[in-house]
C-alpha positions as CSV (number, residue, x, y, z in Angstrom):
1,X,101.2,112.2,127.6
2,X,99.6,109.8,130.1
3,X,100.7,106.2,130.6
4,X,97.4,105.0,129.0
5,X,97.9,107.1,125.9
6,X,101.5,105.9,125.6
7,X,100.3,102.3,125.7
8,X,97.6,103.1,123.1
9,X,100.2,104.5,120.7
10,X,102.3,101.4,121.2
11,X,99.4,99.0,120.6
12,X,98.5,100.6,117.4
13,X,102.0,101.5,116.1
14,X,101.1,105.2,115.9
15,X,103.2,108.4,116.1
16,X,102.7,110.9,119.0
17,X,101.0,113.2,116.5
18,X,97.9,111.0,116.5
19,X,97.0,112.2,119.9
20,X,96.9,115.9,118.8
21,X,94.8,114.9,115.8
22,X,92.4,112.9,118.0
23,X,92.0,115.6,120.5
24,X,91.2,118.1,117.8
25,X,88.6,116.0,115.9
26,X,87.2,113.5,118.5
27,X,86.7,115.8,121.5
28,X,83.1,116.5,120.5
29,X,82.5,112.8,120.2
30,X,84.0,112.0,123.6
31,X,82.0,114.9,125.1
32,X,78.8,113.5,123.7
33,X,79.6,110.1,125.1
34,X,80.3,111.6,128.5
35,X,77.1,113.7,128.4
36,X,74.9,110.8,127.4
37,X,76.5,108.7,130.2
38,X,75.5,111.2,132.8
39,X,71.8,110.9,132.0
40,X,71.8,107.2,131.2
41,X,71.3,104.4,133.7
42,X,73.4,101.9,131.7
43,X,76.5,101.9,129.5
44,X,76.7,103.9,126.3
45,X,76.6,101.8,123.1
46,X,78.5,103.4,120.2
47,X,78.6,101.9,116.7
48,X,81.4,102.9,114.2
49,X,81.0,102.5,110.5
50,X,83.9,102.7,108.1
51,X,85.4,101.0,105.1
52,X,88.3,98.6,105.3
53,X,91.5,100.5,106.4
54,X,89.6,103.6,107.5
55,X,90.8,103.4,111.1
56,X,87.7,102.0,112.9
57,X,89.5,99.8,115.3
58,X,92.0,102.6,116.1
59,X,89.2,105.0,116.9
60,X,87.4,102.4,119.0
61,X,90.6,101.8,121.0
62,X,91.1,105.6,121.4
63,X,87.6,106.1,122.7
64,X,87.9,103.2,125.1
65,X,91.3,104.4,126.4
66,X,90.1,108.0,126.9
67,X,86.8,107.1,128.4
68,X,88.3,104.6,130.8
69,X,90.9,107.1,131.9
70,X,88.4,110.0,132.3
71,X,85.6,108.0,134.0
72,X,87.5,105.1,135.5
73,X,85.0,102.7,134.0
74,X,85.5,99.4,132.1
75,X,85.2,99.8,128.3
76,X,84.8,97.2,125.6
77,X,85.6,97.5,121.9
78,X,84.0,94.8,119.8
79,X,84.4,94.2,116.1
80,X,81.7,92.8,113.8
81,X,84.4,90.7,112.3
82,X,84.6,88.7,115.5
83,X,81.0,87.5,115.0
84,X,81.5,85.8,111.7
85,X,79.9,82.5,111.2
86,X,82.3,79.6,111.7
87,X,84.1,78.3,108.6
88,X,82.0,75.2,108.7
89,X,78.8,77.2,108.8
90,X,79.9,79.3,105.8
91,X,80.8,76.3,103.8
92,X,77.3,74.9,104.4
93,X,75.8,78.3,103.3
94,X,78.0,78.1,100.2
95,X,76.7,74.7,99.4
96,X,73.0,75.4,100.1
97,X,72.7,79.0,98.9
98,X,75.6,80.4,96.9
99,X,79.3,79.7,96.6
100,X,80.3,83.3,97.4
101,X,78.9,82.9,100.9
102,X,82.0,80.9,101.8
103,X,83.9,84.2,101.9
104,X,83.4,86.1,105.2
105,X,82.3,89.7,105.1
106,X,78.9,90.5,103.6
107,X,75.7,90.5,105.6
108,X,74.5,86.9,106.0
109,X,78.0,85.7,107.0
110,X,77.8,86.9,110.6
111,X,76.2,85.4,113.7
112,X,74.0,88.3,114.6
113,X,72.1,86.7,117.5
114,X,75.5,86.1,119.1
115,X,76.5,89.7,118.6
116,X,73.2,90.9,120.2
117,X,73.5,88.5,123.1
118,X,77.1,89.6,123.8
119,X,76.1,93.3,123.8
120,X,73.0,92.6,126.0
121,X,75.1,90.7,128.5
122,X,77.6,93.5,128.7
123,X,74.8,96.1,129.2
124,X,73.3,94.0,132.0
125,X,76.8,93.6,133.6
126,X,76.5,89.9,134.0
127,X,79.1,88.0,135.9
128,X,80.8,86.6,132.8
129,X,80.5,87.6,129.2
130,X,82.5,85.7,126.6
131,X,84.1,87.9,123.9
132,X,84.5,85.8,120.9
133,X,87.4,86.5,118.5
134,X,87.9,85.5,114.9
135,X,91.3,84.3,113.5
136,X,91.6,85.5,109.9
137,X,94.7,83.4,109.5
138,X,92.6,80.2,109.9
139,X,89.4,81.8,108.6
140,X,87.6,80.6,111.7
141,X,86.8,81.5,115.3
142,X,89.4,81.1,118.0
143,X,88.7,78.3,120.4
144,X,86.6,79.4,123.4
145,X,89.6,78.8,125.8
146,X,91.6,81.4,123.8
147,X,88.9,84.1,124.1
148,X,88.5,86.8,126.7
149,X,85.8,86.7,129.4
150,X,84.7,90.0,131.0
151,X,82.8,90.5,134.2
152,X,81.3,93.4,136.1
153,X,79.8,96.7,134.9
154,X,80.9,98.4,131.7
155,X,80.7,102.1,131.0
156,X,81.2,102.1,127.2
157,X,80.5,99.4,124.6
158,X,81.8,100.0,121.0
159,X,81.0,97.9,118.0
160,X,82.9,98.7,114.8
161,X,82.5,97.2,111.3
162,X,82.5,98.0,107.7
163,X,78.7,97.5,107.3
164,X,77.6,98.6,110.8
165,X,74.5,100.8,110.6
166,X,73.9,100.0,106.9
167,X,70.4,100.0,105.4
168,X,69.4,97.5,102.7
169,X,69.2,98.5,99.1
170,X,66.1,98.6,96.9
171,X,65.3,95.6,94.7
172,X,66.0,97.8,91.6
173,X,69.5,98.6,92.9
174,X,70.3,94.9,93.0
175,X,69.4,94.1,89.4
176,X,72.6,95.4,87.8
177,X,76.0,93.9,88.6
178,X,78.5,96.6,89.6
179,X,81.9,94.8,89.2
180,X,83.6,91.8,87.7
181,X,82.9,89.6,90.7
182,X,79.2,90.1,90.4
183,X,79.2,89.8,86.6
184,X,81.1,86.5,86.6
185,X,80.3,84.8,89.9
186,X,76.8,86.1,90.7
187,X,75.2,86.1,87.3
188,X,71.6,85.6,88.6
189,X,72.0,88.0,91.6
190,X,71.3,85.3,94.2
191,X,74.3,86.2,96.4
192,X,73.6,89.9,96.6
193,X,69.8,89.3,97.1
194,X,70.5,86.9,100.0
195,X,72.9,89.3,101.6
196,X,70.5,92.2,101.2
197,X,67.7,90.2,102.7
198,X,69.9,89.3,105.7
199,X,70.8,93.0,106.1
200,X,67.1,93.9,106.2
201,X,66.4,91.4,108.9
202,X,68.3,90.7,112.2
203,X,71.1,93.2,111.3
204,X,68.7,96.1,111.7
205,X,67.7,94.9,115.2
206,X,71.4,94.8,116.1
207,X,71.9,98.3,114.7
208,X,69.0,99.6,116.7
209,X,70.9,98.8,119.9
210,X,73.3,101.8,119.3
211,X,72.9,105.0,121.3
212,X,74.9,106.8,118.6
213,X,76.4,106.1,115.2
214,X,79.8,107.3,114.1
215,X,81.1,107.2,110.5
216,X,84.7,107.4,109.2
217,X,83.8,108.3,105.6
218,X,86.2,107.3,102.8
219,X,86.4,109.8,99.9
220,X,85.5,107.0,97.5
221,X,85.7,103.2,97.0
222,X,88.8,103.7,94.9
223,X,90.8,104.6,98.1
224,X,90.0,101.3,99.8
225,X,92.2,99.0,97.7
226,X,95.2,101.2,98.7
227,X,94.2,101.1,102.4
228,X,93.6,97.4,102.4
229,X,96.9,96.8,100.8
230,X,98.6,98.9,103.5
231,X,96.8,96.9,106.2
232,X,98.1,93.6,104.7
233,X,101.7,94.9,104.5
234,X,101.6,95.8,108.2
235,X,100.9,92.1,109.1
236,X,103.8,90.0,110.2
237,X,102.5,87.2,107.9
238,X,100.4,88.7,105.0
239,X,97.5,86.6,103.9
240,X,96.9,87.9,100.4
241,X,98.8,89.4,97.4
242,X,97.6,92.4,95.4
243,X,95.5,90.4,93.0
244,X,93.8,88.5,95.8
245,X,93.0,91.8,97.7
246,X,91.5,93.3,94.5
247,X,89.1,90.4,94.2
248,X,88.4,90.3,97.9
249,X,87.3,93.9,98.2
250,X,84.9,93.5,95.3
251,X,82.7,91.4,97.7
252,X,82.2,94.7,99.7
253,X,82.0,97.3,96.9
254,X,78.2,97.3,96.5
255,X,77.3,97.9,100.1
256,X,80.3,100.1,100.8
257,X,79.3,102.5,98.1
258,X,75.8,102.5,99.3
259,X,77.0,103.3,102.9
260,X,79.1,106.2,101.6
261,X,76.0,107.8,100.1
262,X,73.4,106.9,102.7
263,X,74.8,106.8,106.2
264,X,76.2,110.4,106.3
265,X,72.7,111.8,106.6
266,X,72.0,109.6,109.6
267,X,75.3,109.5,111.4
268,X,75.5,111.3,114.8
269,X,79.1,112.0,114.2
270,X,80.6,112.1,110.7
271,X,84.3,112.4,109.9
272,X,85.3,112.9,106.3
273,X,88.6,111.3,105.3
274,X,90.9,112.2,102.5
275,X,92.8,109.8,100.3
276,X,95.6,109.6,102.9
277,X,93.1,108.7,105.7
278,X,93.5,112.0,107.3
279,X,90.4,113.7,108.6
280,X,89.5,116.7,106.5
281,X,86.6,117.8,108.6
282,X,83.4,116.8,110.4
283,X,80.2,117.0,108.3
């Protein structure tokens, strides 16, 4: 085990066995990134899609750790979560469009121009690129002075997020509410239509920036509540109880289920997960 791998395990609170699993399943992905880098003039841009609790940020960290160690290049892992609109902006959206838009998460609640500008700046290797971060404890962005600034060339840029790479749904698919949240709090469908229209717009231009798309595919939406609960319990100061988590994830059910069906046929690298979040095979 290298020093970099040891630090990776410590950061993510993982057992040593993770490295054996990662080397078994993610070797083709790392090889593909390396091969693409050899023929590309700029950094590789890899997007990772996966539901809440699927291991996106861990995979992103592993890819950065391995690539930096093998190629000696600077790597950056970004999360779509860090590009949420500010709390003030979402409150304004909630007032002007629909109350559910106060809750971060769905398309329409991110600052996509900022995400695109950040990635473009990293690709160009500008002197300074501000990496914004979002504080879920305060439900707002960290102050600029508390964020990281990167400079110099970058070899690998990763963006991970639950709806990264998603395509919009058809108008017909939006007509019927799929859970209690939509039935009771989006009776006219305004929230889901607004989110779907946002996804069809600037989000698609962001997703087009990827050189490759990776998916960690959950077995079903039913597994996500369990995974999200496990995430919450790992926090030193949990933010939600079980009932709050159950309501919270209903915001993401529609698009998550759409992604589980639609993205696999387009993903460059697809990893199927079982109910215990173990990889059962590439597809």
